[in-house]
DRENMARGU-440852 format. One record per residue: x, y, z of N, C-alpha, C in turn; chain; residue number from 0; residue in one letter. Coordinates in steps of 0.2 Angstrom, whole numbers. Atoms other than C-alpha are relative to their C-alpha. Layout:
% residues N
+-------+-------+-------+-------+-------+-------+-------+-------+-------+-------+------+------+
:  n.px :  n.py :  n.pz : ca.px : ca.py : ca.pz :  c.px :  c.py :  c.pz : chain : resi : resn :
+-------+-------+-------+-------+-------+-------+-------+-------+-------+-------+------+------+
:     X :     Y :     Z :     X :     Y :     Z :     X :     Y :     Z :     A :  NUM :    a :
...
+-------+-------+-------+-------+-------+-------+-------+-------+-------+-------+------+------+
//
This chain:
% residues 103
+-------+-------+-------+-------+-------+-------+-------+-------+-------+-------+------+------+
:  n.px :  n.py :  n.pz : ca.px : ca.py : ca.pz :  c.px :  c.py :  c.pz : chain : resi : resn :
+-------+-------+-------+-------+-------+-------+-------+-------+-------+-------+------+------+
:     6 :    -1 :    -3 :   -14 :   -85 :  -206 :    -1 :    -3 :     7 :     A :    0 :    m :
:     1 :     4 :    -6 :   -14 :   -99 :  -193 :     4 :     3 :     6 :     A :    1 :    k :
:    -4 :    -3 :    -5 :     0 :   -90 :  -183 :    -3 :     6 :     3 :     A :    2 :    r :
:     3 :    -6 :    -3 :   -10 :   -74 :  -181 :    -5 :    -1 :     5 :     A :    3 :    s :
:     5 :     1 :    -5 :   -24 :   -82 :  -172 :     2 :    -1 :     7 :     A :    4 :    i :
:    -2 :     1 :    -7 :   -14 :   -87 :  -156 :     2 :     7 :     2 :     A :    5 :    p :
:    -3 :    -7 :    -2 :    -6 :   -69 :  -156 :    -6 :     4 :     1 :     A :    6 :    l :
:     6 :    -3 :    -2 :   -24 :   -62 :  -157 :    -3 :    -2 :     6 :     A :    7 :    l :
:     3 :     2 :    -6 :   -30 :   -72 :  -143 :     4 :     2 :     6 :     A :    8 :    i :
:    -4 :    -3 :    -5 :   -15 :   -67 :  -133 :    -1 :     7 :     2 :     A :    9 :    l :
:     1 :    -7 :    -1 :   -18 :   -49 :  -136 :    -6 :     2 :     3 :     A :   10 :    f :
:     6 :    -1 :    -3 :   -36 :   -50 :  -131 :     0 :    -2 :     7 :     A :   11 :    v :
:    -1 :     2 :    -7 :   -31 :   -59 :  -115 :     3 :     5 :     4 :     A :   12 :    a :
:    -3 :    -5 :    -4 :   -19 :   -46 :  -110 :    -4 :     6 :     0 :     A :   13 :    l :
:     4 :    -6 :    -1 :   -31 :   -32 :  -114 :    -5 :    -1 :     5 :     A :   14 :    a :
:     5 :     1 :    -5 :   -44 :   -40 :  -104 :     2 :     0 :     7 :     A :   15 :    a :
:    -3 :     0 :    -7 :   -32 :   -42 :   -89 :     1 :     7 :     2 :     A :   16 :    r :
:    -2 :    -7 :    -1 :   -27 :   -24 :   -90 :    -7 :     5 :     1 :     A :   17 :    a :
:     7 :    -3 :    -1 :   -46 :   -19 :   -87 :     0 :     4 :     6 :     A :   18 :    g :
:     1 :    -4 :    -6 :   -53 :    -9 :   -73 :     1 :    -4 :     6 :     A :   19 :    e :
:    -2 :     4 :    -7 :   -48 :   -13 :   -55 :    -7 :    -1 :     3 :     A :   20 :    r :
:     7 :     1 :    -3 :   -62 :   -21 :   -45 :     1 :     2 :     8 :     A :   21 :    s :
:     0 :    -3 :    -6 :   -66 :   -12 :   -29 :    -5 :    -3 :     4 :     A :   22 :    y :
:     5 :     2 :    -5 :   -75 :   -18 :   -13 :    -2 :     6 :     4 :     A :   23 :    r :
:     2 :    -6 :    -5 :   -84 :    -7 :    -1 :     0 :    -3 :     7 :     A :   24 :    s :
:    -1 :     2 :    -7 :   -82 :    -8 :    18 :    -1 :     6 :     4 :     A :   25 :    g :
:    -1 :    -5 :    -5 :   -81 :     2 :    34 :     7 :     0 :     3 :     A :   26 :    i :
:    -6 :    -1 :    -3 :   -65 :     9 :    40 :    -1 :    -1 :     8 :     A :   27 :    l :
:     1 :     1 :    -7 :   -64 :     2 :    58 :     6 :     3 :     4 :     A :   28 :    k :
:    -6 :    -2 :    -4 :   -46 :     7 :    63 :     5 :     2 :    -5 :     A :   29 :    q :
:    -6 :    -2 :     4 :   -31 :    16 :    56 :     5 :     3 :     5 :     A :   30 :    i :
:    -6 :    -3 :    -4 :   -14 :    19 :    64 :     5 :     3 :    -5 :     A :   31 :    e :
:    -5 :    -3 :     5 :    -2 :    31 :    56 :     6 :     1 :     5 :     A :   32 :    i :
:    -6 :     0 :    -4 :    16 :    29 :    62 :     6 :     3 :    -5 :     A :   33 :    k :
:    -6 :    -2 :     4 :    32 :    38 :    56 :     5 :    -6 :     1 :     A :   34 :    d :
:    -5 :     5 :     0 :    45 :    26 :    51 :     7 :     3 :     0 :     A :   35 :    v :
:    -7 :    -3 :    -1 :    63 :    30 :    56 :     5 :    -6 :     0 :     A :   36 :    t :
:    -5 :     5 :    -1 :    79 :    21 :    55 :     6 :     4 :     4 :     A :   37 :    g :
:    -6 :    -3 :    -4 :    95 :    24 :    66 :     6 :    -1 :    -4 :     A :   38 :    d :
:    -6 :     0 :     3 :   111 :    29 :    58 :     6 :     1 :     5 :     A :   39 :    m :
:    -5 :    -1 :    -5 :   126 :    26 :    70 :     6 :     4 :    -3 :     A :   40 :    p :
:    -6 :    -4 :     2 :   140 :    38 :    69 :     5 :     0 :     6 :     A :   41 :    i :
:    -5 :     1 :    -5 :   156 :    34 :    78 :     3 :     7 :     2 :     A :   42 :    p :
:    -3 :    -7 :    -2 :   164 :    49 :    88 :     7 :    -2 :     2 :     A :   43 :    t :
:    -7 :     1 :    -1 :   182 :    52 :    92 :     1 :    -3 :     7 :     A :   44 :    a :
:    -1 :     4 :    -6 :   179 :    46 :   110 :    -2 :    -7 :     0 :     A :   45 :    a :
:     2 :     7 :     0 :   174 :    29 :   104 :    -7 :    -2 :     1 :     A :   46 :    g :
:     7 :     1 :    -1 :   156 :    31 :   108 :    -4 :     0 :    -7 :     A :   47 :    q :
:     4 :    -1 :     6 :   143 :    28 :    95 :    -6 :     4 :     2 :     A :   48 :    n :
:     6 :    -4 :    -1 :   129 :    41 :    93 :    -4 :    -2 :    -6 :     A :   49 :    v :
:     5 :     2 :     5 :   113 :    37 :    83 :    -4 :     6 :    -2 :     A :   50 :    s :
:     4 :    -5 :     3 :   105 :    49 :    72 :    -7 :    -3 :    -3 :     A :   51 :    i :
:     6 :     3 :     3 :    86 :    45 :    68 :    -1 :     3 :    -8 :     A :   52 :    p :
:     1 :    -2 :     7 :    83 :    46 :    49 :    -8 :    -2 :    -2 :     A :   53 :    l :
:     7 :     2 :     2 :    65 :    48 :    43 :     0 :    -4 :    -7 :     A :   54 :    p :
:     1 :     5 :     6 :    60 :    34 :    30 :    -7 :     1 :    -3 :     A :   55 :    l :
:     6 :     0 :     3 :    42 :    38 :    28 :    -6 :    -1 :     5 :     A :   56 :    g :
:     5 :     1 :    -4 :    25 :    34 :    35 :    -3 :    -6 :    -1 :     A :   57 :    i :
:     3 :     6 :     1 :    17 :    18 :    38 :    -8 :     0 :     2 :     A :   58 :    n :
:     7 :     0 :    -2 :    -2 :    16 :    38 :    -3 :    -7 :     1 :     A :   59 :    y :
:     3 :     6 :    -1 :   -11 :     1 :    46 :    -7 :     1 :     0 :     A :   60 :    q :
:     7 :    -1 :     1 :   -29 :    -2 :    42 :    -4 :    -6 :     2 :     A :   61 :    f :
:     5 :     6 :    -1 :   -44 :   -13 :    48 :    -6 :     3 :    -4 :     A :   62 :    q :
:     6 :    -1 :     3 :   -58 :   -13 :    36 :    -5 :    -6 :     0 :     A :   63 :    i :
:     5 :     5 :    -1 :   -74 :   -22 :    39 :    -5 :     0 :    -6 :     A :   64 :    q :
:     5 :     1 :     5 :   -84 :   -29 :    24 :    -4 :    -6 :     1 :     A :   65 :    s :
:     5 :     6 :    -2 :   -99 :   -40 :    28 :     2 :    -2 :     6 :     A :   66 :    d :
:    -2 :     3 :    -6 :   -93 :   -52 :    41 :     8 :    -1 :     1 :     A :   67 :    m :
:    -8 :     1 :     0 :   -74 :   -51 :    37 :     3 :     7 :     1 :     A :   68 :    i :
:    -5 :    -6 :    -1 :   -61 :   -39 :    44 :     6 :    -1 :    -4 :     A :   69 :    v :
:    -7 :     0 :     4 :   -47 :   -35 :    32 :     5 :     4 :     3 :     A :   70 :    h :
:    -5 :    -4 :    -3 :   -31 :   -30 :    39 :     6 :     1 :    -5 :     A :   71 :    v :
:    -5 :    -1 :     5 :   -18 :   -22 :    28 :     4 :     6 :     3 :     A :   72 :    g :
:    -4 :    -6 :    -1 :    -4 :    -9 :    28 :     3 :     3 :    -6 :     A :   73 :    n :
:    -4 :    -2 :     6 :     5 :     2 :    16 :     5 :     5 :     3 :     A :   74 :    c :
:    -6 :    -5 :    -2 :    21 :    13 :    17 :     1 :     5 :    -5 :     A :   75 :    w :
:    -1 :    -6 :     5 :    23 :    30 :     9 :     7 :     3 :     2 :     A :   76 :    s :
:    -7 :    -3 :    -1 :    41 :    37 :     7 :    -1 :     7 :     1 :     A :   77 :    k :
:     1 :    -8 :    -1 :    34 :    55 :     6 :    -3 :     1 :     7 :     A :   78 :    g :
:     2 :    -2 :    -7 :    30 :    64 :    22 :    -7 :     3 :     0 :     A :   79 :    k :
:     7 :    -3 :     0 :    13 :    70 :    16 :    -5 :    -5 :     3 :     A :   80 :    r :
:     5 :     5 :    -4 :     0 :    62 :    28 :    -7 :     0 :    -3 :     A :   81 :    s :
:     7 :     1 :     3 :   -16 :    55 :    20 :    -5 :    -1 :     6 :     A :   82 :    c :
:     4 :     2 :    -6 :   -23 :    52 :    38 :    -6 :     5 :     1 :     A :   83 :    g :
:     6 :    -5 :    -1 :   -34 :    68 :    38 :    -5 :    -2 :    -5 :     A :   84 :    s :
:     5 :     1 :     5 :   -43 :    61 :    23 :    -4 :    -6 :     2 :     A :   85 :    e :
:     4 :     6 :    -2 :   -49 :    45 :    32 :    -3 :     1 :     7 :     A :   86 :    w :
:     3 :     0 :    -7 :   -61 :    44 :    46 :    -3 :    -6 :     2 :     A :   87 :    v :
:     2 :     7 :    -2 :   -65 :    29 :    56 :    -8 :     0 :     0 :     A :   88 :    v :
:     7 :     1 :     1 :   -83 :    22 :    53 :    -3 :     3 :    -6 :     A :   89 :    n :
:     2 :    -2 :     7 :   -84 :    30 :    36 :     0 :    -6 :    -5 :     A :   90 :    d :
:    -1 :     5 :     5 :   -87 :    20 :    21 :     6 :     1 :    -4 :     A :   91 :    p :
:    -6 :    -1 :     3 :   -72 :    16 :    11 :     0 :    -5 :    -6 :     A :   92 :    i :
:    -1 :     5 :     5 :   -68 :     7 :    -6 :     7 :    -2 :     1 :     A :   93 :    g :
:    -7 :     3 :    -1 :   -53 :    -5 :    -6 :     0 :    -6 :    -5 :     A :   94 :    f :
:    -1 :     6 :     5 :   -45 :   -18 :   -17 :     4 :    -5 :     4 :     A :   95 :    r :
:    -4 :     5 :    -3 :   -39 :   -35 :   -11 :     6 :    -2 :    -4 :     A :   96 :    v :
:    -5 :     1 :     4 :   -29 :   -38 :   -26 :     6 :     5 :     0 :     A :   97 :    e :
:    -6 :    -4 :     0 :   -11 :   -31 :   -27 :     1 :     2 :    -7 :     A :   98 :    k :
:    -2 :    -2 :     7 :    -5 :   -21 :   -42 :     6 :    -4 :    -2 :     A :   99 :    d :
:    -6 :     3 :     2 :     7 :   -30 :   -53 :     5 :     5 :    -2 :     A :  100 :    e :
:    -6 :    -5 :     2 :    24 :   -22 :   -56 :     0 :     0 :    -8 :     A :  101 :    k :
:     0 :    -1 :     7 :    25 :   -15 :   -73 :     7 :     2 :    -3 :     A :  102 :    r :
+-------+-------+-------+-------+-------+-------+-------+-------+-------+-------+------+------+
//
């Protein structure tokens, strides 16, 4: 019975940690959307290198003001779907400061 108590405490601690995410509210002050590309060099028969651009995704850079603090962050999406049309500068926005843990 004494061994089951530490396991129960561990289980409750893990369940509490996996709870809802905590969001903050702020105002979206700036957003930059950039295509991320990489160059792939291809040697030619004449000995010259030709580079072909490869699309790697989209990078989003944000500035969100919450109270007197401006949070700066970015994220990268491998997909070509742009979420930029969903975000409008000076609109209220919810955001998280904590990063998701890898599962």
